[in-house]
py3Dmol code that shows the C-alpha trace and the ligand (Angstrom):
import py3Dmol

protein = """\
ATOM      1  CA  MET A   1       0.082   0.146  -0.085  1.00  0.00           C
ATOM      2  CA  GLY A   2       1.375   3.277  -1.042  1.00  0.00           C
ATOM      3  CA  GLU A   3       1.239   6.830   0.718  1.00  0.00           C
ATOM      4  CA  LYS A   4      -0.099  10.176   0.022  1.00  0.00           C
ATOM      5  CA  ILE A   5       2.760  12.718  -0.159  1.00  0.00           C
ATOM      6  CA  ASN A   6       2.231  15.446   2.459  1.00  0.00           C
ATOM      7  CA  VAL A   7       2.633  18.267   0.137  1.00  0.00           C
ATOM      8  CA  LYS A   8       1.321  20.796   2.627  1.00  0.00           C
ATOM      9  CA  ASP A   9       4.264  19.975   5.008  1.00  0.00           C
ATOM     10  CA  ILE A  10       6.702  20.490   2.305  1.00  0.00           C
ATOM     11  CA  VAL A  11       5.304  23.822   1.180  1.00  0.00           C
ATOM     12  CA  GLN A  12       5.078  25.064   4.808  1.00  0.00           C
ATOM     13  CA  ARG A  13       8.773  24.447   5.122  1.00  0.00           C
ATOM     14  CA  LYS A  14       9.863  25.806   1.795  1.00  0.00           C
ATOM     15  CA  LYS A  15       7.696  28.900   2.834  1.00  0.00           C
ATOM     16  CA  ASN A  16       9.513  29.357   5.944  1.00  0.00           C
ATOM     17  CA  GLU A  17      13.050  29.107   4.069  1.00  0.00           C
ATOM     18  CA  LEU A  18      11.839  31.754   1.535  1.00  0.00           C
ATOM     19  CA  LYS A  19      10.677  33.915   4.339  1.00  0.00           C
ATOM     20  CA  ASP A  20      13.939  33.908   5.953  1.00  0.00           C
ATOM     21  CA  GLU A  21      15.723  34.608   2.718  1.00  0.00           C
ATOM     22  CA  ILE A  22      13.523  37.731   2.172  1.00  0.00           C
ATOM     23  CA  GLU A  23      14.159  38.871   5.581  1.00  0.00           C
ATOM     24  CA  ARG A  24      18.061  38.646   4.728  1.00  0.00           C
ATOM     25  CA  ILE A  25      17.517  40.612   1.477  1.00  0.00           C
ATOM     26  CA  LYS A  26      15.501  43.253   3.312  1.00  0.00           C
ATOM     27  CA  GLN A  27      18.391  43.794   5.701  1.00  0.00           C
ATOM     28  CA  LYS A  28      20.126  45.329   2.511  1.00  0.00           C
ATOM     29  CA  ASN A  29      17.595  47.799   2.215  1.00  0.00           C
ATOM     30  CA  ALA A  30      15.883  46.279  -0.876  1.00  0.00           C
ATOM     31  CA  ILE A  31      12.537  44.492  -1.169  1.00  0.00           C
ATOM     32  CA  PRO A  32      11.681  42.174  -4.204  1.00  0.00           C
ATOM     33  CA  LYS A  33       8.701  43.216  -6.046  1.00  0.00           C
ATOM     34  CA  LEU A  34       6.128  41.366  -8.455  1.00  0.00           C
ATOM     35  CA  ALA A  35       3.802  43.016 -10.803  1.00  0.00           C
ATOM     36  CA  VAL A  36       0.624  41.219 -11.765  1.00  0.00           C
ATOM     37  CA  ILE A  37      -1.497  41.881 -14.853  1.00  0.00           C
ATOM     38  CA  LEU A  38      -5.264  40.821 -14.692  1.00  0.00           C
ATOM     39  CA  ALA A  39      -6.693  41.304 -18.045  1.00  0.00           C
ATOM     40  CA  SER A  40      -9.689  38.925 -17.745  1.00  0.00           C
ATOM     41  CA  ASP A  41     -13.117  38.715 -16.007  1.00  0.00           C
ATOM     42  CA  ASP A  42     -12.594  34.918 -15.340  1.00  0.00           C
ATOM     43  CA  GLU A  43     -13.566  34.209 -11.723  1.00  0.00           C
ATOM     44  CA  ALA A  44     -10.763  31.458 -11.074  1.00  0.00           C
ATOM     45  CA  SER A  45      -8.316  33.954 -12.342  1.00  0.00           C
ATOM     46  CA  LYS A  46      -9.322  36.456  -9.754  1.00  0.00           C
ATOM     47  CA  ILE A  47      -9.037  33.837  -7.131  1.00  0.00           C
ATOM     48  CA  TYR A  48      -5.540  32.965  -8.179  1.00  0.00           C
ATOM     49  CA  VAL A  49      -4.416  36.682  -8.278  1.00  0.00           C
ATOM     50  CA  GLY A  50      -5.741  36.955  -4.744  1.00  0.00           C
ATOM     51  CA  LYS A  51      -3.768  33.941  -3.548  1.00  0.00           C
ATOM     52  CA  LYS A  52      -0.661  35.477  -4.929  1.00  0.00           C
ATOM     53  CA  ARG A  53      -1.334  38.632  -3.379  1.00  0.00           C
ATOM     54  CA  LYS A  54      -2.074  36.858   0.094  1.00  0.00           C
ATOM     55  CA  MET A  55       1.268  34.865  -0.136  1.00  0.00           C
ATOM     56  CA  CYS A  56       3.218  37.954  -1.274  1.00  0.00           C
ATOM     57  CA  GLU A  57       1.934  39.700   1.869  1.00  0.00           C
ATOM     58  CA  GLU A  58       2.605  36.867   4.051  1.00  0.00           C
ATOM     59  CA  LEU A  59       6.284  36.610   2.885  1.00  0.00           C
ATOM     60  CA  GLY A  60       6.977  40.178   2.685  1.00  0.00           C
ATOM     61  CA  ILE A  61       7.227  40.709  -1.036  1.00  0.00           C
ATOM     62  CA  LEU A  62       5.962  43.871  -2.815  1.00  0.00           C
ATOM     63  CA  GLN A  63       3.240  43.455  -5.092  1.00  0.00           C
ATOM     64  CA  GLU A  64       1.411  45.736  -7.648  1.00  0.00           C
ATOM     65  CA  GLU A  65      -1.625  44.841  -9.637  1.00  0.00           C
ATOM     66  CA  TYR A  66      -2.968  46.240 -12.991  1.00  0.00           C
ATOM     67  CA  VAL A  67      -6.628  45.288 -13.440  1.00  0.00           C
ATOM     68  CA  LEU A  68      -7.665  45.850 -16.911  1.00  0.00           C
ATOM     69  CA  GLU A  69     -11.205  46.619 -18.557  1.00  0.00           C
ATOM     70  CA  SER A  70     -12.514  44.475 -21.195  1.00  0.00           C
ATOM     71  CA  SER A  71     -11.991  47.347 -23.704  1.00  0.00           C
ATOM     72  CA  THR A  72      -8.284  47.131 -23.114  1.00  0.00           C
ATOM     73  CA  THR A  73      -6.285  46.297 -26.268  1.00  0.00           C
ATOM     74  CA  THR A  74      -3.213  44.135 -27.002  1.00  0.00           C
ATOM     75  CA  GLN A  75      -1.274  47.447 -27.505  1.00  0.00           C
ATOM     76  CA  GLU A  76      -2.333  48.785 -24.257  1.00  0.00           C
ATOM     77  CA  VAL A  77      -1.289  45.712 -22.312  1.00  0.00           C
ATOM     78  CA  LYS A  78       1.988  45.524 -24.194  1.00  0.00           C
ATOM     79  CA  ALA A  79       2.662  49.352 -23.308  1.00  0.00           C
ATOM     80  CA  ILE A  80       2.172  48.443 -19.567  1.00  0.00           C
ATOM     81  CA  ILE A  81       4.539  45.452 -19.742  1.00  0.00           C
ATOM     82  CA  GLU A  82       7.190  47.623 -21.513  1.00  0.00           C
ATOM     83  CA  LYS A  83       6.992  50.178 -18.748  1.00  0.00           C
ATOM     84  CA  LEU A  84       7.375  47.556 -16.152  1.00  0.00           C
ATOM     85  CA  ASN A  85      10.400  46.001 -18.219  1.00  0.00           C
ATOM     86  CA  ASP A  86      12.140  49.297 -17.826  1.00  0.00           C
ATOM     87  CA  ASP A  87      11.376  49.750 -14.122  1.00  0.00           C
ATOM     88  CA  SER A  88      14.184  48.672 -12.115  1.00  0.00           C
ATOM     89  CA  SER A  89      12.139  48.604  -8.895  1.00  0.00           C
ATOM     90  CA  VAL A  90      10.102  45.859 -10.458  1.00  0.00           C
ATOM     91  CA  ASN A  91      11.694  42.364 -10.500  1.00  0.00           C
ATOM     92  CA  GLY A  92       9.146  40.045 -11.737  1.00  0.00           C
ATOM     93  CA  ILE A  93       6.050  40.432 -14.230  1.00  0.00           C
ATOM     94  CA  LEU A  94       3.273  38.015 -14.334  1.00  0.00           C
ATOM     95  CA  VAL A  95       0.240  37.999 -16.808  1.00  0.00           C
ATOM     96  CA  GLN A  96      -2.502  35.874 -15.464  1.00  0.00           C
ATOM     97  CA  LEU A  97      -3.862  33.642 -18.051  1.00  0.00           C
ATOM     98  CA  PRO A  98      -6.367  33.190 -19.609  1.00  0.00           C
ATOM     99  CA  LEU A  99      -6.801  36.778 -21.193  1.00  0.00           C
ATOM    100  CA  TYR A 100      -9.838  38.254 -22.674  1.00  0.00           C
ATOM    101  CA  LYS A 101     -10.514  36.520 -25.846  1.00  0.00           C
ATOM    102  CA  HIS A 102      -9.736  39.255 -28.117  1.00  0.00           C
ATOM    103  CA  LEU A 103      -6.157  39.929 -26.771  1.00  0.00           C
ATOM    104  CA  ASP A 104      -3.208  38.170 -28.461  1.00  0.00           C
ATOM    105  CA  MET A 105      -1.692  35.994 -25.811  1.00  0.00           C
ATOM    106  CA  ASP A 106       1.721  35.283 -27.659  1.00  0.00           C
ATOM    107  CA  GLU A 107       2.389  38.809 -28.473  1.00  0.00           C
ATOM    108  CA  ILE A 108       1.618  39.884 -24.969  1.00  0.00           C
ATOM    109  CA  LEU A 109       3.878  37.121 -23.212  1.00  0.00           C
ATOM    110  CA  ASP A 110       6.725  37.696 -25.723  1.00  0.00           C
ATOM    111  CA  THR A 111       6.964  41.317 -24.528  1.00  0.00           C
ATOM    112  CA  ILE A 112       7.723  40.369 -21.048  1.00  0.00           C
ATOM    113  CA  SER A 113      11.450  40.829 -20.528  1.00  0.00           C
ATOM    114  CA  TYR A 114      12.957  37.061 -20.095  1.00  0.00           C
ATOM    115  CA  LYS A 115      14.871  38.822 -17.184  1.00  0.00           C
ATOM    116  CA  LYS A 116      11.464  39.290 -15.382  1.00  0.00           C
ATOM    117  CA  ASP A 117       9.735  36.386 -16.596  1.00  0.00           C
ATOM    118  CA  VAL A 118       8.942  34.739 -13.448  1.00  0.00           C
ATOM    119  CA  ASP A 119       6.226  32.500 -14.806  1.00  0.00           C
ATOM    120  CA  GLY A 120       8.566  30.933 -17.173  1.00  0.00           C
ATOM    121  CA  PHE A 121       6.363  31.228 -20.403  1.00  0.00           C
ATOM    122  CA  HIS A 122       8.579  33.351 -22.654  1.00  0.00           C
ATOM    123  CA  PRO A 123      10.123  31.609 -25.587  1.00  0.00           C
ATOM    124  CA  LEU A 124      13.602  32.274 -24.770  1.00  0.00           C
ATOM    125  CA  THR A 125      13.130  31.136 -21.085  1.00  0.00           C
ATOM    126  CA  LEU A 126      11.748  27.885 -22.434  1.00  0.00           C
ATOM    127  CA  GLY A 127      14.508  27.612 -24.849  1.00  0.00           C
ATOM    128  CA  LYS A 128      16.997  27.973 -22.079  1.00  0.00           C
ATOM    129  CA  LEU A 129      15.282  25.375 -20.159  1.00  0.00           C
ATOM    130  CA  PHE A 130      15.440  23.104 -23.252  1.00  0.00           C
ATOM    131  CA  ILE A 131      19.210  23.531 -23.753  1.00  0.00           C
ATOM    132  CA  GLY A 132      19.832  22.950 -20.064  1.00  0.00           C
ATOM    133  CA  GLU A 133      21.084  26.584 -19.046  1.00  0.00           C
ATOM    134  CA  LYS A 134      20.997  26.966 -15.358  1.00  0.00           C
ATOM    135  CA  GLU A 135      20.043  30.598 -15.030  1.00  0.00           C
ATOM    136  CA  THR A 136      16.506  30.698 -16.284  1.00  0.00           C
ATOM    137  CA  PHE A 137      13.082  30.704 -14.798  1.00  0.00           C
ATOM    138  CA  ILE A 138      11.312  27.309 -14.544  1.00  0.00           C
ATOM    139  CA  SER A 139       7.554  27.660 -14.903  1.00  0.00           C
ATOM    140  CA  CYS A 140       5.772  27.299 -11.636  1.00  0.00           C
ATOM    141  CA  THR A 141       3.779  23.973 -11.850  1.00  0.00           C
ATOM    142  CA  PRO A 142       6.836  21.865 -13.156  1.00  0.00           C
ATOM    143  CA  LYS A 143       9.044  23.657 -10.613  1.00  0.00           C
ATOM    144  CA  GLY A 144       6.544  22.740  -7.790  1.00  0.00           C
ATOM    145  CA  ILE A 145       6.539  19.125  -9.168  1.00  0.00           C
ATOM    146  CA  MET A 146      10.426  19.116  -8.842  1.00  0.00           C
ATOM    147  CA  THR A 147      10.231  20.428  -5.327  1.00  0.00           C
ATOM    148  CA  ILE A 148       7.997  17.722  -4.236  1.00  0.00           C
ATOM    149  CA  LEU A 149      10.025  14.941  -6.012  1.00  0.00           C
ATOM    150  CA  ASP A 150      13.334  16.309  -4.799  1.00  0.00           C
ATOM    151  CA  ASP A 151      11.986  16.617  -1.237  1.00  0.00           C
ATOM    152  CA  ILE A 152      10.825  12.988  -0.934  1.00  0.00           C
ATOM    153  CA  LYS A 153      14.306  12.004  -2.346  1.00  0.00           C
ATOM    154  CA  THR A 154      13.496  10.579  -5.713  1.00  0.00           C
ATOM    155  CA  GLU A 155      16.133   8.832  -7.640  1.00  0.00           C
ATOM    156  CA  TYR A 156      16.187   9.895 -11.245  1.00  0.00           C
ATOM    157  CA  GLU A 157      19.167   8.199 -12.767  1.00  0.00           C
ATOM    158  CA  GLY A 158      18.319   5.030 -14.476  1.00  0.00           C
ATOM    159  CA  LYS A 159      14.431   5.387 -14.002  1.00  0.00           C
ATOM    160  CA  HIS A 160      11.760   5.797 -16.510  1.00  0.00           C
ATOM    161  CA  ALA A 161       9.528   8.752 -16.233  1.00  0.00           C
ATOM    162  CA  VAL A 162       6.324   8.839 -18.119  1.00  0.00           C
ATOM    163  CA  ILE A 163       4.453  11.959 -18.665  1.00  0.00           C
ATOM    164  CA  VAL A 164       0.868  12.126 -19.908  1.00  0.00           C
ATOM    165  CA  GLY A 165       0.240  15.433 -21.402  1.00  0.00           C
ATOM    166  CA  ARG A 166       2.648  17.823 -23.602  1.00  0.00           C
ATOM    167  CA  SER A 167       1.122  21.244 -22.740  1.00  0.00           C
ATOM    168  CA  ARG A 168       3.528  24.388 -22.838  1.00  0.00           C
ATOM    169  CA  ILE A 169       2.898  24.876 -19.131  1.00  0.00           C
ATOM    170  CA  VAL A 170       3.362  21.619 -17.824  1.00  0.00           C
ATOM    171  CA  GLY A 171       4.133  18.356 -19.873  1.00  0.00           C
ATOM    172  CA  LYS A 172       6.963  19.655 -21.931  1.00  0.00           C
ATOM    173  CA  PRO A 173       8.786  21.547 -19.302  1.00  0.00           C
ATOM    174  CA  ILE A 174       8.530  18.743 -16.614  1.00  0.00           C
ATOM    175  CA  SER A 175       9.836  16.395 -19.399  1.00  0.00           C
ATOM    176  CA  GLN A 176      13.106  18.499 -19.647  1.00  0.00           C
ATOM    177  CA  LEU A 177      13.565  18.871 -15.915  1.00  0.00           C
ATOM    178  CA  LEU A 178      13.308  15.054 -15.468  1.00  0.00           C
ATOM    179  CA  LEU A 179      15.631  14.334 -18.559  1.00  0.00           C
ATOM    180  CA  LYS A 180      18.348  16.855 -17.008  1.00  0.00           C
ATOM    181  CA  ARG A 181      18.143  14.812 -13.858  1.00  0.00           C
ATOM    182  CA  GLY A 182      18.967  11.590 -15.798  1.00  0.00           C
ATOM    183  CA  ALA A 183      15.681   9.973 -16.003  1.00  0.00           C
ATOM    184  CA  THR A 184      14.630   8.273 -19.468  1.00  0.00           C
ATOM    185  CA  VAL A 185      11.627  10.222 -20.466  1.00  0.00           C
ATOM    186  CA  THR A 186       8.669   9.248 -22.526  1.00  0.00           C
ATOM    187  CA  ILE A 187       5.824  11.681 -23.257  1.00  0.00           C
ATOM    188  CA  CYS A 188       2.279  10.369 -24.020  1.00  0.00           C
ATOM    189  CA  HIS A 189      -0.622  12.710 -25.488  1.00  0.00           C
ATOM    190  CA  SER A 190      -3.860  12.412 -27.084  1.00  0.00           C
ATOM    191  CA  LYS A 191      -2.547  10.777 -30.391  1.00  0.00           C
ATOM    192  CA  THR A 192      -0.591   8.093 -28.338  1.00  0.00           C
ATOM    193  CA  LYS A 193      -2.317   4.676 -29.384  1.00  0.00           C
ATOM    194  CA  ASP A 194      -2.498   3.113 -26.011  1.00  0.00           C
ATOM    195  CA  ILE A 195      -1.112   5.085 -22.988  1.00  0.00           C
ATOM    196  CA  SER A 196      -1.114   2.160 -20.747  1.00  0.00           C
ATOM    197  CA  VAL A 197       1.790   0.451 -22.705  1.00  0.00           C
ATOM    198  CA  PHE A 198       3.897   3.300 -21.519  1.00  0.00           C
ATOM    199  CA  THR A 199       2.360   4.284 -18.174  1.00  0.00           C
ATOM    200  CA  LYS A 200       2.954   0.494 -16.728  1.00  0.00           C
ATOM    201  CA  GLN A 201       6.682   0.927 -17.338  1.00  0.00           C
ATOM    202  CA  ALA A 202       6.968   4.153 -15.475  1.00  0.00           C
ATOM    203  CA  ASP A 203       8.937   4.482 -12.322  1.00  0.00           C
ATOM    204  CA  ILE A 204       7.965   8.196 -12.132  1.00  0.00           C
ATOM    205  CA  LEU A 205       4.496   8.781 -13.588  1.00  0.00           C
ATOM    206  CA  VAL A 206       3.265  12.255 -14.098  1.00  0.00           C
ATOM    207  CA  ALA A 207      -0.456  12.960 -15.222  1.00  0.00           C
ATOM    208  CA  ALA A 208      -1.065  16.282 -16.647  1.00  0.00           C
ATOM    209  CA  VAL A 209      -4.024  15.789 -18.796  1.00  0.00           C
ATOM    210  CA  GLY A 210      -7.269  17.534 -17.328  1.00  0.00           C
ATOM    211  CA  LYS A 211      -9.543  14.276 -17.594  1.00  0.00           C
ATOM    212  CA  PRO A 212     -10.942  12.941 -14.123  1.00  0.00           C
ATOM    213  CA  HIS A 213      -9.366   9.665 -13.441  1.00  0.00           C
ATOM    214  CA  ILE A 214      -7.956   8.927 -16.700  1.00  0.00           C
ATOM    215  CA  ILE A 215      -5.073   6.813 -14.972  1.00  0.00           C
ATOM    216  CA  THR A 216      -6.486   3.800 -13.366  1.00  0.00           C
ATOM    217  CA  LYS A 217      -4.698   1.035 -11.037  1.00  0.00           C
ATOM    218  CA  ASP A 218      -4.263  -1.409 -13.963  1.00  0.00           C
ATOM    219  CA  MET A 219      -2.222   1.397 -15.847  1.00  0.00           C
ATOM    220  CA  VAL A 220       0.431   1.889 -12.910  1.00  0.00           C
ATOM    221  CA  LYS A 221       3.776  -0.120 -12.212  1.00  0.00           C
ATOM    222  CA  GLU A 222       4.065  -1.667  -8.686  1.00  0.00           C
ATOM    223  CA  GLY A 223       6.001   1.007  -6.524  1.00  0.00           C
ATOM    224  CA  ALA A 224       5.827   3.796  -8.965  1.00  0.00           C
ATOM    225  CA  ILE A 225       5.823   7.479  -7.878  1.00  0.00           C
ATOM    226  CA  VAL A 226       2.780   9.183  -9.139  1.00  0.00           C
ATOM    227  CA  VAL A 227       2.413  12.812  -9.593  1.00  0.00           C
ATOM    228  CA  ASP A 228      -1.306  13.864 -10.229  1.00  0.00           C
ATOM    229  CA  VAL A 229      -1.274  17.375 -11.856  1.00  0.00           C
ATOM    230  CA  GLY A 230      -4.960  17.388 -12.761  1.00  0.00           C
ATOM    231  CA  ILE A 231      -7.543  19.672 -11.592  1.00  0.00           C
ATOM    232  CA  ASN A 232     -10.941  18.545 -12.619  1.00  0.00           C
ATOM    233  CA  ARG A 233     -14.209  20.143 -11.342  1.00  0.00           C
ATOM    234  CA  VAL A 234     -16.873  17.211 -11.306  1.00  0.00           C
ATOM    235  CA  ASP A 235     -20.253  17.557  -9.446  1.00  0.00           C
ATOM    236  CA  GLY A 236     -18.753  20.359  -7.231  1.00  0.00           C
ATOM    237  CA  LYS A 237     -15.893  18.280  -6.270  1.00  0.00           C
ATOM    238  CA  ILE A 238     -12.220  18.575  -7.205  1.00  0.00           C
ATOM    239  CA  LEU A 239     -10.763  15.437  -8.743  1.00  0.00           C
ATOM    240  CA  GLY A 240      -7.328  14.651 -10.068  1.00  0.00           C
ATOM    241  CA  ASP A 241      -6.430  12.816 -13.335  1.00  0.00           C
ATOM    242  CA  VAL A 242      -5.584   9.707 -11.206  1.00  0.00           C
ATOM    243  CA  ASP A 243      -7.871   7.420  -9.431  1.00  0.00           C
ATOM    244  CA  THR A 244      -6.103   7.926  -6.230  1.00  0.00           C
ATOM    245  CA  GLU A 245      -7.587   5.565  -3.711  1.00  0.00           C
ATOM    246  CA  ASN A 246      -7.395   2.480  -5.915  1.00  0.00           C
ATOM    247  CA  VAL A 247      -3.744   3.619  -7.334  1.00  0.00           C
ATOM    248  CA  LEU A 248      -2.656   3.621  -3.824  1.00  0.00           C
ATOM    249  CA  GLU A 249      -2.887  -0.022  -3.739  1.00  0.00           C
ATOM    250  CA  VAL A 250       0.174  -0.425  -6.072  1.00  0.00           C
ATOM    251  CA  CYS A 251       2.207   2.808  -6.206  1.00  0.00           C
ATOM    252  CA  SER A 252       4.638   3.775  -3.412  1.00  0.00           C
ATOM    253  CA  LYS A 253       3.688   7.410  -3.453  1.00  0.00           C
ATOM    254  CA  ILE A 254       1.139   9.847  -4.704  1.00  0.00           C
ATOM    255  CA  THR A 255       0.410  13.505  -4.718  1.00  0.00           C
ATOM    256  CA  PRO A 256      -3.054  14.006  -3.372  1.00  0.00           C
ATOM    257  CA  VAL A 257      -5.700  16.188  -5.238  1.00  0.00           C
ATOM    258  CA  PRO A 258      -6.719  18.677  -3.819  1.00  0.00           C
ATOM    259  CA  GLY A 259      -3.832  19.479  -1.703  1.00  0.00           C
ATOM    260  CA  GLY A 260      -1.133  18.179  -3.891  1.00  0.00           C
ATOM    261  CA  VAL A 261       0.796  20.002  -6.879  1.00  0.00           C
ATOM    262  CA  GLY A 262      -1.457  23.095  -6.692  1.00  0.00           C
ATOM    263  CA  LEU A 263      -0.151  23.949  -3.442  1.00  0.00           C
ATOM    264  CA  THR A 264       3.460  24.451  -4.680  1.00  0.00           C
ATOM    265  CA  THR A 265       2.385  26.800  -7.572  1.00  0.00           C
ATOM    266  CA  VAL A 266       2.289  30.163  -5.776  1.00  0.00           C
ATOM    267  CA  LEU A 267       5.400  29.092  -3.757  1.00  0.00           C
ATOM    268  CA  SER A 268       7.325  28.523  -6.988  1.00  0.00           C
ATOM    269  CA  LEU A 269       6.279  31.809  -8.453  1.00  0.00           C
ATOM    270  CA  LEU A 270       7.511  33.788  -5.263  1.00  0.00           C
ATOM    271  CA  GLU A 271      10.866  31.519  -5.398  1.00  0.00           C
ATOM    272  CA  ASN A 272      11.247  32.886  -9.020  1.00  0.00           C
ATOM    273  CA  VAL A 273      10.465  36.587  -8.060  1.00  0.00           C
ATOM    274  CA  VAL A 274      13.404  36.168  -5.343  1.00  0.00           C
ATOM    275  CA  GLN A 275      15.562  34.531  -7.913  1.00  0.00           C
ATOM    276  CA  ALA A 276      14.994  37.392 -10.342  1.00  0.00           C
ATOM    277  CA  PHE A 277      15.671  39.964  -7.559  1.00  0.00           C
ATOM    278  CA  LYS A 278      19.013  38.303  -6.750  1.00  0.00           C
ATOM    279  CA  GLU A 279      20.066  37.953 -10.467  1.00  0.00           C
ATOM    280  CA  GLN A 280      19.130  41.571 -11.183  1.00  0.00           C
ATOM    281  CA  ASN A 281      21.094  42.934  -8.169  1.00  0.00           C
ATOM    282  CA  ASN A 282      23.970  40.395  -8.397  1.00  0.00           C
ATOM    283  CA  ILE A 283      23.364  38.719  -5.130  1.00  0.00           C
ATOM    284  CA  ASN A 284      24.232  35.273  -4.593  1.00  0.00           C
TER     285      ASN A 284
END
"""
ligand_1 = """\
48
LIG
P -3.784 21.086 -21.644
O -3.015 22.305 -22.155
O -5.227 20.808 -22.111
O -2.786 19.793 -22.122
C -3.366 18.501 -21.727
C -2.522 17.462 -22.434
O -3.308 16.133 -22.282
C -2.465 17.666 -23.864
O -1.115 17.375 -24.338
C -3.221 16.479 -24.540
O -3.008 15.919 -25.711
C -3.183 15.424 -23.419
N -4.363 14.634 -23.428
C -5.841 15.002 -23.706
N -6.394 13.936 -23.790
C -5.665 12.810 -23.521
C -5.809 11.419 -23.449
N -6.926 10.889 -23.614
N -4.834 10.533 -23.506
C -3.492 11.148 -23.517
N -3.298 12.510 -23.477
C -4.345 13.368 -23.449
O -3.643 21.042 -19.979
P -2.732 21.560 -18.913
O -2.721 23.088 -18.968
O -1.265 20.768 -19.168
O -3.241 21.021 -17.714
C -3.574 19.435 -17.503
C -4.270 19.468 -16.001
O -3.451 20.063 -15.002
C -5.564 20.135 -16.049
O -6.489 19.486 -15.210
C -5.364 21.381 -15.189
O -6.340 21.981 -14.624
C -4.118 20.987 -14.348
N -3.162 21.920 -13.948
C -3.039 21.966 -12.563
C -1.939 23.047 -12.148
C -1.606 22.795 -10.700
O -1.051 23.795 -10.046
N -1.996 21.886 -10.020
C -1.500 23.607 -13.002
C -1.728 23.650 -14.462
C -2.371 22.775 -14.689
P -2.705 16.793 -27.123
O -1.473 17.732 -26.975
O -2.390 15.917 -28.111
O -3.887 17.518 -27.228
"""
view = py3Dmol.view(width=600, height=400)
view.addModel(protein, "pdb")
view.setStyle({"model": 0}, {"cartoon": {"style": "trace"}})
view.addModel(ligand_1, "xyz")
view.setStyle({"model": 1}, {"stick": {}})
view.zoomTo()
view.show()
């Protein structure tokens, strides 16, 4: 019988470490600052922006928000980003997704200076990740997954990591991070013929699909470590991509949903803001 990973505990410890680091930075009379742009009336996005604001306050990071009307244009959003790129008091810029439908997401994200790209979605940031450069930002969900896997002392070398999902924000970046650590990586997606052929070989299985309980017990190798990224709202409940209660009978460890990978996302963002601050101010 496997166990659910206590992600809440991991996040609390990491938050304390980050808070101490921010305190040390403040002693040098400087405070890291994040700028957040909300150009959407999506209710979930407003909640996510609120969570980011709350954790910034808790950890002592400055935060400013730009809440834009539905009449805003791509050019106007780009103009705000350009101003923030040039503002040396701002260390990180985050554009909350999704945007109002008429806005050009690629054009907007590409305007963020990669030095302030704390969400890690800029093509240059992703390119640096793919060629294995150290000094880059890792997008928040994949970074959070690695925080969890590292914390439970996962062995990567010689292990087979299978990722189900190939999105820009989860599947692709996590594949590169696991590859960099020495795992052999397979990526499955909607065109893969029979994903169970691959999932059954996984020592580390990451499910980032967005389909409730698509990963069932018979698809999981005995002793596997399972990371469930999925957040699916079904009949008022939040379900992951993995049928957790049954998969627990075969896996060694699994991240719960809710209370799993999702908890690490805001933490990773603020770790990236502190990293940006240090890089911009030549602090090690
Ligand atoms: P996405 O952009 O929709 O990508 C989903 C991926 O799953 C795609 O690559 C798709 O393949 C693949 N897929 C769809 N159906 C499949 C099937 N039947 N078999 C195999 N692969 C299949 O989603 P995402 O943004 O990566 O998010 C995935 C899930 O994670 C969602 O539930 C989302 O809410 C959640 N999420 C959670 C967090 C968190 O903090 N916990 C953060 C981000 C996302 P194709 O590429 O071929 O279409």
